[in-house]
N, C-alpha and C positions, 0 to 999 in steps of 0.2 A: 721716543718721548711722546707720551699721550697717544700712543698708537691705538689703543682700544677705544678711547674717547672719539678719536677721529673716525675710526671705522663705524662706531655706533652712529655718529652724526650723519656720515655719508650714507650709511645703510638706510636711514630714515628718508633722506633726500632722494636716493635712487629708487626706493620703493614708490615714492610719490611720482617719480619720472615714469616708471613702468605703467602706472595707472593713469597716465596723462590724459587720454581721451575723456574719461569721466570726471577728471579734476578741473579741467580748464574750460573757460567760456571764451569763445572767440568774439572779439569786438570789431569786426570789419577790418579796415586797414589800420585802425588805431593800435591794435595789439591784442592782448589777452589779459584775463584775470582769473584767479583761482576761485572756484565756486565755494560758497560759504560752508556747505556741508562737507565738501571735500577737504577744505582747510582744517576743519575740526578733526578729521581723520588723520591728517598729517601731524597735527599738533599733539594728538593723543599718542601717536607712535613716537614722536620726538621726545615727549616727556618720559616715556618708558625707557627709551635709550639713554637719556641723561641719568635717570635713576640707576640704571645698570652700570653706569660709569662712575658710581659713587658720588654723584652730585646730590647735595642735600635737597630734600623735597621742597622747602620754601624757595630755594634758589632755582631749582628746576622750574617751578611754577612761574617765577619771575621772568626767567629766560623765555619760556613758552609764551607768556603774555606779551612780551616785547615783540617776539616774532609775529604773533597774531596782529598786533597793532600795525606792524610794518606791511603786512600782506593783505589783510582783509579789505576787499574792495579796491585794491590798488591795481592799476594797469601796468603791464610791462610789455616791452617790444617783442614782436613775434620771433626775432632772431635768437632770443635767450632761451636756454633750457630751463625747465621747471627746477631741476636739481640745482642749477646756478642761483636761481632766485631765492630758494629756501636757504642755501648755504650762506649767501650774502646777508640775508636777514639775521641768520644765526650768528655770523661773525659780528655784526653790529650789536646784537643783544649781549654777547659775552664781553665785547669791548666796553660797552656802557657799564656793565656790572663790575668789571675789574677796575674801572676808573672812578668808582664811587668814593673810595677812601684813598686819597693820595697824601703822601707825606715826604717832604724834602729833608731827608736825614742829614745830609751834609750842611745844608743851610741852617738846620736846627743847631748842629754842633757849633758852627761858626758864630751864630748869633747869641750864644750864651757867654756873657762877659766874665762871669765868675767861674774860673776854672779850679779844679778839674770838672769836666762833664762826667757824671757817674752813670754807667749803664749796668743794669742788673739783668742777668739772663736766667730764665726759668724754663722748665720743661722736664719731661721724664727721661730716665736713662735710655740710651740707645738711639736718641734722635740726632746725635752729632753736635750737641750743644757746645762741648769744649772745643771741638774742631772749628765751629763757627766763630767762637771767640778769637781763636788764633787767626782765622782768615780776616776777621774785622780789624784785628790789631795790625795785620799786614796792610790792609786797605788804609787805615789811619796813617801809618808810616809813609805810604805812597803819597799821601796828601800833605805830608810835612807835620803831622800831629804826633806828639809823643804819648806813650801809653804806659800804664801799670796794670798788670794782671793780678787779680785777687783769687787765690785758690780757696774759695769758701765752701767747696764741696768737701768737707772734712769727714764725711760719713765713710768714704772709701779712700784708703791709702793710695789705691791705683789711680784715682782721679787726680790727686795732688801730683803724683809722678807724671801723669799724662800732660797736664797743663804746664808743668815745669819743663818738660822736654820741648814743648812748643815755644815757651819763653826763651829758652836757650837758643833754639834754632833761629828765632826772629830777632834776637839781641835786645829783648825788652825786659824790664824789671818785673819780677814777680814777688808778691808778698804771700807767705805761707806759714802755717803753724803745723803742729803735729796732728796726725789723724785723731779724730775724736774731740778736738778742741772746739771752742765756740766759733761757729762760722761768722757770726755778726762781728766778733772781735777781729777776725781776719779782714773783713770788709772795712772796718773802721781804720785799721792800721794801714791798709792800702791807700785809703783816701788821705790820711794824714801824711803819708810818705809823698803822695802826688802833690799835695799842697806845698810841702817843704821843698821839693825838688822842682816845683813849677811845671809839672807834667799836665798834659792837656786832657787826657781821657783815662778813666779807670773802668776796667771791664771785670765785672764780678761773676765768677762761675758759682753755681749753687748745686746742691744735691738734687737728685732726680728720681727718688723712689716714686711709686705710683701716686698720681695726683689725689687719690682718695685717702692717702695716709694723713691723718690729722696732725701727727707730729711734724711731718714735712711742711704742711701749710703753716703751722705755728712758727716753724723755723724761718720760713719765707717772710712772714709778717715781722719777725724780729729783725731780720736783715734789712728789710725795707725801712723800719723805724730808725735804725741806727745809721744806715747809709744815706737815706733820703735821696734815692736815685732820681736823676732827671728823666730817665726812661726805664721802664721795665719791659723787656723784650722776651716774648714767648718763642721758643724754638721748637718747631714741629716737624715730624717726619711725614712727607707727602705720601709715602707708600701706605701709611696706616689709614688713609681715607677718613671716614667719619670719626674714628678714634681721635685723630688730631684735633678735630673741632671740639669734641667733648673735653679733651684735656685742656684746650685753650679756655673753655668756659669755666672749668674748675679753678684754674689759676687766676683768671680774671675775677671770679667771685671772691677768691681769698685775698689777693693782693692788688688786683687791678692791673691789667697789662695795657701797654700803650701801642705796641706794634708787634708784628709777626715776622719771623724768618723761617722759610720752608727749606728743608734739606732733602736730598736725594731726588730732586726734580728730574735729573737725567735718567733715572731708572723708573720713573712713574709712568706706567702705560695707560692708566685710567684717567688721571687728571682731575678727578672729582674734588679732592681736598683743595687743590690749588685754585679752582674756580670758586669753591663754596666758602672757604674759611673767613675771608675778609668780610663778605656780606653777612655771614651768619653771626659773627661776634662784633661787627662794627668797628674793626681795627684795621689799619693799613698793613699790607705786606710791604716790607721795606727792602728786603734782600731775598734772593733765592740762591741756594747752594747747588751747583750742578757738576760736582766732581770732587776729587780728593785733594787737589793742590791748593796751596794758599791763595792762588789767584782765582780759584773757582768759586767766587762769590760775586754775584751780579746784582746791581741795583735793580729793583723790580720795575719793569716796564710793561704795562698792559699790552701794548702793540706787539712786543716780543713774544708774550705769552700766546696771544691770538694767532700770530704767525706760526708758532710751533704746533699749536693744536691742529691747524689746517694744512700744515706742510706735509708733503709726501716723504720727506727725508727723516730718518730716525737717527 
């Protein structure tokens, strides 16, 4: 996980370590500090490595600026390696970035008095959106919340079948119509069913043709208007890098997204999308999916992410 990003980062730090004599300024017994000209060289290298790992340019610049602020003119004890100093500053920078947009999902659900809470999921095909809905339904059940699934991706008969299988396995109610029917009507019926049966949460699956498809976006707008969701959640594939960020922007422009769930984190060697997406679109990551099982949905934790980026274990 994040192996390439970790190697990129450590490569920049180790290169600095190899050039140590010309990079450091000894300050007697007090310790050392990095020369300004040398620090600029390290930072240029670091930015290139971040960009190679699919970190968005504005985000890479923000990380590099944070590292610069931490290191420029600062003293450090003689017992520390330059590589350690750079990596610590980088950890702090990424941690600060990932902590910018935080959201207490379960607190949000609990604090809404008028049930059901309506969650609308958007994203292109192939991101694992339907599987994420099933995983979140399982997580809701684990917390004592009852759910209703809405099969509002009526564009593909296979999508209705897929979410129906999940509902059966999880023992939760699903509302579905025939393929080709009005997806907004499916969402409406699911919400009305949840109200009548006093269910806590409605999870609405939606179609996922390319985000540039105007008909798709018009369809999303209609579902939003009818369902009046409490949250619109974008589901993105971490493996697609900058494409995931662009997809999120398109959906946000069309219907306004409130939060992000990233899938396939366990297979993401680069890690650029995971670091960049929240900062780039100004929305919180609330969960990450790191496997195929229903329990492979983790509440997003910046510390967990930073630890994985810098861990030697894959």
